[in-house]
Chimera marker file (.cmm) of the C-alpha trace (Angstrom):
<marker_set name="trace">
<marker id="1" x="-0.212" y="-3.088" z="11.640" r="1" g="1" b="0" radius="0.5"/>
<marker id="2" x="0.612" y="-6.752" z="11.033" r="1" g="1" b="0" radius="0.5"/>
<marker id="3" x="1.015" y="-9.020" z="8.023" r="1" g="1" b="0" radius="0.5"/>
<marker id="4" x="-2.451" y="-8.331" z="6.691" r="1" g="1" b="0" radius="0.5"/>
<marker id="5" x="-4.809" y="-5.440" z="6.307" r="1" g="1" b="0" radius="0.5"/>
<marker id="6" x="-8.569" y="-5.694" z="6.385" r="1" g="1" b="0" radius="0.5"/>
<marker id="7" x="-10.544" y="-3.683" z="3.824" r="1" g="1" b="0" radius="0.5"/>
<marker id="8" x="-14.293" y="-2.950" z="4.395" r="1" g="1" b="0" radius="0.5"/>
<marker id="9" x="-16.673" y="-1.548" z="1.792" r="1" g="1" b="0" radius="0.5"/>
<marker id="10" x="-18.335" y="1.208" z="3.732" r="1" g="1" b="0" radius="0.5"/>
<marker id="11" x="-20.925" y="1.726" z="0.970" r="1" g="1" b="0" radius="0.5"/>
<marker id="12" x="-22.077" y="-1.892" z="1.709" r="1" g="1" b="0" radius="0.5"/>
<marker id="13" x="-22.585" y="-1.104" z="5.385" r="1" g="1" b="0" radius="0.5"/>
<marker id="14" x="-19.288" y="-2.763" z="6.396" r="1" g="1" b="0" radius="0.5"/>
<marker id="15" x="-20.124" y="-6.021" z="4.590" r="1" g="1" b="0" radius="0.5"/>
<marker id="16" x="-17.642" y="-7.608" z="2.200" r="1" g="1" b="0" radius="0.5"/>
<marker id="17" x="-14.624" y="-7.504" z="4.477" r="1" g="1" b="0" radius="0.5"/>
<marker id="18" x="-11.483" y="-8.508" z="2.562" r="1" g="1" b="0" radius="0.5"/>
<marker id="19" x="-8.134" y="-9.479" z="4.090" r="1" g="1" b="0" radius="0.5"/>
<marker id="20" x="-5.201" y="-8.266" z="1.992" r="1" g="1" b="0" radius="0.5"/>
<marker id="21" x="-2.179" y="-10.390" z="2.883" r="1" g="1" b="0" radius="0.5"/>
<marker id="22" x="1.443" y="-9.439" z="2.527" r="1" g="1" b="0" radius="0.5"/>
<marker id="23" x="3.106" y="-12.327" z="0.720" r="1" g="1" b="0" radius="0.5"/>
<marker id="24" x="6.376" y="-11.713" z="2.562" r="1" g="1" b="0" radius="0.5"/>
<marker id="25" x="4.644" y="-12.168" z="5.985" r="1" g="1" b="0" radius="0.5"/>
<marker id="26" x="6.351" y="-8.981" z="7.125" r="1" g="1" b="0" radius="0.5"/>
<marker id="27" x="4.368" y="-6.292" z="8.875" r="1" g="1" b="0" radius="0.5"/>
<marker id="28" x="2.538" y="-3.624" z="6.861" r="1" g="1" b="0" radius="0.5"/>
<marker id="29" x="3.487" y="-0.304" z="8.341" r="1" g="1" b="0" radius="0.5"/>
<marker id="30" x="1.554" y="2.206" z="6.295" r="1" g="1" b="0" radius="0.5"/>
<marker id="31" x="-1.187" y="2.083" z="3.712" r="1" g="1" b="0" radius="0.5"/>
<marker id="32" x="-2.643" y="4.424" z="1.084" r="1" g="1" b="0" radius="0.5"/>
<marker id="33" x="-5.829" y="4.035" z="-0.990" r="1" g="1" b="0" radius="0.5"/>
<marker id="34" x="-5.627" y="5.083" z="-4.657" r="1" g="1" b="0" radius="0.5"/>
<marker id="35" x="-8.091" y="7.841" z="-5.572" r="1" g="1" b="0" radius="0.5"/>
<marker id="36" x="-10.038" y="5.332" z="-7.713" r="1" g="1" b="0" radius="0.5"/>
<marker id="37" x="-10.608" y="3.204" z="-4.602" r="1" g="1" b="0" radius="0.5"/>
<marker id="38" x="-9.440" y="0.087" z="-6.391" r="1" g="1" b="0" radius="0.5"/>
<marker id="39" x="-5.738" y="-0.137" z="-5.375" r="1" g="1" b="0" radius="0.5"/>
<marker id="40" x="-4.225" y="-0.235" z="-1.911" r="1" g="1" b="0" radius="0.5"/>
<marker id="41" x="-0.529" y="0.554" z="-1.492" r="1" g="1" b="0" radius="0.5"/>
<marker id="42" x="1.228" y="-0.915" z="1.550" r="1" g="1" b="0" radius="0.5"/>
<marker id="43" x="4.725" y="-0.479" z="2.966" r="1" g="1" b="0" radius="0.5"/>
<marker id="44" x="6.150" y="-3.675" z="4.234" r="1" g="1" b="0" radius="0.5"/>
<marker id="45" x="8.830" y="-4.259" z="6.807" r="1" g="1" b="0" radius="0.5"/>
<marker id="46" x="11.357" y="-5.225" z="4.176" r="1" g="1" b="0" radius="0.5"/>
<marker id="47" x="11.417" y="-1.839" z="2.350" r="1" g="1" b="0" radius="0.5"/>
<marker id="48" x="8.926" y="-2.898" z="-0.315" r="1" g="1" b="0" radius="0.5"/>
<marker id="49" x="5.865" y="-1.046" z="-1.607" r="1" g="1" b="0" radius="0.5"/>
<marker id="50" x="3.211" y="-3.552" z="-2.434" r="1" g="1" b="0" radius="0.5"/>
<marker id="51" x="0.121" y="-2.725" z="-4.510" r="1" g="1" b="0" radius="0.5"/>
<marker id="52" x="-3.036" y="-4.772" z="-4.003" r="1" g="1" b="0" radius="0.5"/>
<marker id="53" x="-6.405" y="-4.981" z="-5.715" r="1" g="1" b="0" radius="0.5"/>
<marker id="54" x="-8.905" y="-4.132" z="-3.031" r="1" g="1" b="0" radius="0.5"/>
<marker id="55" x="-11.674" y="-6.140" z="-4.636" r="1" g="1" b="0" radius="0.5"/>
<marker id="56" x="-9.866" y="-9.467" z="-4.847" r="1" g="1" b="0" radius="0.5"/>
<marker id="57" x="-6.932" y="-8.923" z="-2.425" r="1" g="1" b="0" radius="0.5"/>
<marker id="58" x="-4.574" y="-9.990" z="-5.247" r="1" g="1" b="0" radius="0.5"/>
<marker id="59" x="-0.990" y="-8.663" z="-5.193" r="1" g="1" b="0" radius="0.5"/>
<marker id="60" x="-0.584" y="-6.540" z="-8.330" r="1" g="1" b="0" radius="0.5"/>
<marker id="61" x="3.093" y="-5.573" z="-8.134" r="1" g="1" b="0" radius="0.5"/>
<marker id="62" x="5.866" y="-4.668" z="-5.782" r="1" g="1" b="0" radius="0.5"/>
<marker id="63" x="8.771" y="-2.207" z="-5.805" r="1" g="1" b="0" radius="0.5"/>
<marker id="64" x="11.750" y="-2.396" z="-3.529" r="1" g="1" b="0" radius="0.5"/>
<marker id="65" x="13.357" y="0.831" z="-2.545" r="1" g="1" b="0" radius="0.5"/>
<marker id="66" x="16.782" y="0.653" z="-0.722" r="1" g="1" b="0" radius="0.5"/>
<marker id="67" x="16.492" y="4.152" z="0.802" r="1" g="1" b="0" radius="0.5"/>
<marker id="68" x="16.266" y="3.115" z="4.451" r="1" g="1" b="0" radius="0.5"/>
<marker id="69" x="13.430" y="2.273" z="6.752" r="1" g="1" b="0" radius="0.5"/>
<marker id="70" x="10.236" y="3.146" z="4.805" r="1" g="1" b="0" radius="0.5"/>
<marker id="71" x="7.559" y="4.962" z="6.902" r="1" g="1" b="0" radius="0.5"/>
<marker id="72" x="4.988" y="6.668" z="4.688" r="1" g="1" b="0" radius="0.5"/>
<marker id="73" x="3.190" y="6.089" z="1.404" r="1" g="1" b="0" radius="0.5"/>
<marker id="74" x="0.685" y="8.319" z="-0.404" r="1" g="1" b="0" radius="0.5"/>
<marker id="75" x="-0.859" y="8.644" z="-3.833" r="1" g="1" b="0" radius="0.5"/>
<marker id="76" x="-0.956" y="12.023" z="-5.585" r="1" g="1" b="0" radius="0.5"/>
<marker id="77" x="-4.572" y="13.385" z="-5.844" r="1" g="1" b="0" radius="0.5"/>
<marker id="78" x="-4.759" y="12.482" z="-9.589" r="1" g="1" b="0" radius="0.5"/>
<marker id="79" x="-3.524" y="8.881" z="-8.843" r="1" g="1" b="0" radius="0.5"/>
<marker id="80" x="-0.733" y="9.026" z="-11.408" r="1" g="1" b="0" radius="0.5"/>
<marker id="81" x="2.135" y="8.967" z="-8.904" r="1" g="1" b="0" radius="0.5"/>
<marker id="82" x="3.043" y="7.554" z="-5.587" r="1" g="1" b="0" radius="0.5"/>
<marker id="83" x="5.296" y="9.125" z="-2.853" r="1" g="1" b="0" radius="0.5"/>
<marker id="84" x="7.350" y="7.079" z="-0.447" r="1" g="1" b="0" radius="0.5"/>
<marker id="85" x="9.288" y="8.518" z="2.496" r="1" g="1" b="0" radius="0.5"/>
<marker id="86" x="11.937" y="6.892" z="4.682" r="1" g="1" b="0" radius="0.5"/>
<marker id="87" x="12.667" y="7.366" z="8.316" r="1" g="1" b="0" radius="0.5"/>
<marker id="88" x="15.925" y="9.059" z="7.302" r="1" g="1" b="0" radius="0.5"/>
<marker id="89" x="14.064" y="11.796" z="5.370" r="1" g="1" b="0" radius="0.5"/>
<marker id="90" x="14.600" y="10.477" z="1.828" r="1" g="1" b="0" radius="0.5"/>
<marker id="91" x="11.591" y="10.832" z="-0.480" r="1" g="1" b="0" radius="0.5"/>
<marker id="92" x="10.816" y="9.077" z="-3.744" r="1" g="1" b="0" radius="0.5"/>
<marker id="93" x="8.189" y="10.073" z="-6.272" r="1" g="1" b="0" radius="0.5"/>
<marker id="94" x="7.388" y="7.509" z="-8.934" r="1" g="1" b="0" radius="0.5"/>
<marker id="95" x="4.843" y="6.919" z="-11.686" r="1" g="1" b="0" radius="0.5"/>
<marker id="96" x="2.076" y="4.430" z="-11.001" r="1" g="1" b="0" radius="0.5"/>
<marker id="97" x="1.473" y="2.227" z="-14.125" r="1" g="1" b="0" radius="0.5"/>
<link id1="1" id2="2" r="1" g="1" b="0" radius="0.2"/>
<link id1="2" id2="3" r="1" g="1" b="0" radius="0.2"/>
<link id1="3" id2="4" r="1" g="1" b="0" radius="0.2"/>
<link id1="4" id2="5" r="1" g="1" b="0" radius="0.2"/>
<link id1="5" id2="6" r="1" g="1" b="0" radius="0.2"/>
<link id1="6" id2="7" r="1" g="1" b="0" radius="0.2"/>
<link id1="7" id2="8" r="1" g="1" b="0" radius="0.2"/>
<link id1="8" id2="9" r="1" g="1" b="0" radius="0.2"/>
<link id1="9" id2="10" r="1" g="1" b="0" radius="0.2"/>
<link id1="10" id2="11" r="1" g="1" b="0" radius="0.2"/>
<link id1="11" id2="12" r="1" g="1" b="0" radius="0.2"/>
<link id1="12" id2="13" r="1" g="1" b="0" radius="0.2"/>
<link id1="13" id2="14" r="1" g="1" b="0" radius="0.2"/>
<link id1="14" id2="15" r="1" g="1" b="0" radius="0.2"/>
<link id1="15" id2="16" r="1" g="1" b="0" radius="0.2"/>
<link id1="16" id2="17" r="1" g="1" b="0" radius="0.2"/>
<link id1="17" id2="18" r="1" g="1" b="0" radius="0.2"/>
<link id1="18" id2="19" r="1" g="1" b="0" radius="0.2"/>
<link id1="19" id2="20" r="1" g="1" b="0" radius="0.2"/>
<link id1="20" id2="21" r="1" g="1" b="0" radius="0.2"/>
<link id1="21" id2="22" r="1" g="1" b="0" radius="0.2"/>
<link id1="22" id2="23" r="1" g="1" b="0" radius="0.2"/>
<link id1="23" id2="24" r="1" g="1" b="0" radius="0.2"/>
<link id1="24" id2="25" r="1" g="1" b="0" radius="0.2"/>
<link id1="25" id2="26" r="1" g="1" b="0" radius="0.2"/>
<link id1="26" id2="27" r="1" g="1" b="0" radius="0.2"/>
<link id1="27" id2="28" r="1" g="1" b="0" radius="0.2"/>
<link id1="28" id2="29" r="1" g="1" b="0" radius="0.2"/>
<link id1="29" id2="30" r="1" g="1" b="0" radius="0.2"/>
<link id1="30" id2="31" r="1" g="1" b="0" radius="0.2"/>
<link id1="31" id2="32" r="1" g="1" b="0" radius="0.2"/>
<link id1="32" id2="33" r="1" g="1" b="0" radius="0.2"/>
<link id1="33" id2="34" r="1" g="1" b="0" radius="0.2"/>
<link id1="34" id2="35" r="1" g="1" b="0" radius="0.2"/>
<link id1="35" id2="36" r="1" g="1" b="0" radius="0.2"/>
<link id1="36" id2="37" r="1" g="1" b="0" radius="0.2"/>
<link id1="37" id2="38" r="1" g="1" b="0" radius="0.2"/>
<link id1="38" id2="39" r="1" g="1" b="0" radius="0.2"/>
<link id1="39" id2="40" r="1" g="1" b="0" radius="0.2"/>
<link id1="40" id2="41" r="1" g="1" b="0" radius="0.2"/>
<link id1="41" id2="42" r="1" g="1" b="0" radius="0.2"/>
<link id1="42" id2="43" r="1" g="1" b="0" radius="0.2"/>
<link id1="43" id2="44" r="1" g="1" b="0" radius="0.2"/>
<link id1="44" id2="45" r="1" g="1" b="0" radius="0.2"/>
<link id1="45" id2="46" r="1" g="1" b="0" radius="0.2"/>
<link id1="46" id2="47" r="1" g="1" b="0" radius="0.2"/>
<link id1="47" id2="48" r="1" g="1" b="0" radius="0.2"/>
<link id1="48" id2="49" r="1" g="1" b="0" radius="0.2"/>
<link id1="49" id2="50" r="1" g="1" b="0" radius="0.2"/>
<link id1="50" id2="51" r="1" g="1" b="0" radius="0.2"/>
<link id1="51" id2="52" r="1" g="1" b="0" radius="0.2"/>
<link id1="52" id2="53" r="1" g="1" b="0" radius="0.2"/>
<link id1="53" id2="54" r="1" g="1" b="0" radius="0.2"/>
<link id1="54" id2="55" r="1" g="1" b="0" radius="0.2"/>
<link id1="55" id2="56" r="1" g="1" b="0" radius="0.2"/>
<link id1="56" id2="57" r="1" g="1" b="0" radius="0.2"/>
<link id1="57" id2="58" r="1" g="1" b="0" radius="0.2"/>
<link id1="58" id2="59" r="1" g="1" b="0" radius="0.2"/>
<link id1="59" id2="60" r="1" g="1" b="0" radius="0.2"/>
<link id1="60" id2="61" r="1" g="1" b="0" radius="0.2"/>
<link id1="61" id2="62" r="1" g="1" b="0" radius="0.2"/>
<link id1="62" id2="63" r="1" g="1" b="0" radius="0.2"/>
<link id1="63" id2="64" r="1" g="1" b="0" radius="0.2"/>
<link id1="64" id2="65" r="1" g="1" b="0" radius="0.2"/>
<link id1="65" id2="66" r="1" g="1" b="0" radius="0.2"/>
<link id1="66" id2="67" r="1" g="1" b="0" radius="0.2"/>
<link id1="67" id2="68" r="1" g="1" b="0" radius="0.2"/>
<link id1="68" id2="69" r="1" g="1" b="0" radius="0.2"/>
<link id1="69" id2="70" r="1" g="1" b="0" radius="0.2"/>
<link id1="70" id2="71" r="1" g="1" b="0" radius="0.2"/>
<link id1="71" id2="72" r="1" g="1" b="0" radius="0.2"/>
<link id1="72" id2="73" r="1" g="1" b="0" radius="0.2"/>
<link id1="73" id2="74" r="1" g="1" b="0" radius="0.2"/>
<link id1="74" id2="75" r="1" g="1" b="0" radius="0.2"/>
<link id1="75" id2="76" r="1" g="1" b="0" radius="0.2"/>
<link id1="76" id2="77" r="1" g="1" b="0" radius="0.2"/>
<link id1="77" id2="78" r="1" g="1" b="0" radius="0.2"/>
<link id1="78" id2="79" r="1" g="1" b="0" radius="0.2"/>
<link id1="79" id2="80" r="1" g="1" b="0" radius="0.2"/>
<link id1="80" id2="81" r="1" g="1" b="0" radius="0.2"/>
<link id1="81" id2="82" r="1" g="1" b="0" radius="0.2"/>
<link id1="82" id2="83" r="1" g="1" b="0" radius="0.2"/>
<link id1="83" id2="84" r="1" g="1" b="0" radius="0.2"/>
<link id1="84" id2="85" r="1" g="1" b="0" radius="0.2"/>
<link id1="85" id2="86" r="1" g="1" b="0" radius="0.2"/>
<link id1="86" id2="87" r="1" g="1" b="0" radius="0.2"/>
<link id1="87" id2="88" r="1" g="1" b="0" radius="0.2"/>
<link id1="88" id2="89" r="1" g="1" b="0" radius="0.2"/>
<link id1="89" id2="90" r="1" g="1" b="0" radius="0.2"/>
<link id1="90" id2="91" r="1" g="1" b="0" radius="0.2"/>
<link id1="91" id2="92" r="1" g="1" b="0" radius="0.2"/>
<link id1="92" id2="93" r="1" g="1" b="0" radius="0.2"/>
<link id1="93" id2="94" r="1" g="1" b="0" radius="0.2"/>
<link id1="94" id2="95" r="1" g="1" b="0" radius="0.2"/>
<link id1="95" id2="96" r="1" g="1" b="0" radius="0.2"/>
<link id1="96" id2="97" r="1" g="1" b="0" radius="0.2"/>
</marker_set>
């Protein structure tokens, strides 16, 4: 995907494009939008899950998981947890604060 992700507000007809930049400059491999529509989770090439505010693009927090090559991120439907999977088949489920 690259070191940044572009977020468009489809309710605004595509206006209001926002570039969410990964501060590590590593590629963002997978993304997931929180059910509230306000937080974007991104997996970076350095085994980090980064959470961004989709309105401002500000980095909210990061978690580093040494479970191998991270490939997939998803929020649970209620938005209270996040799931991360590695290429090696390891899965983490953690609470979103």
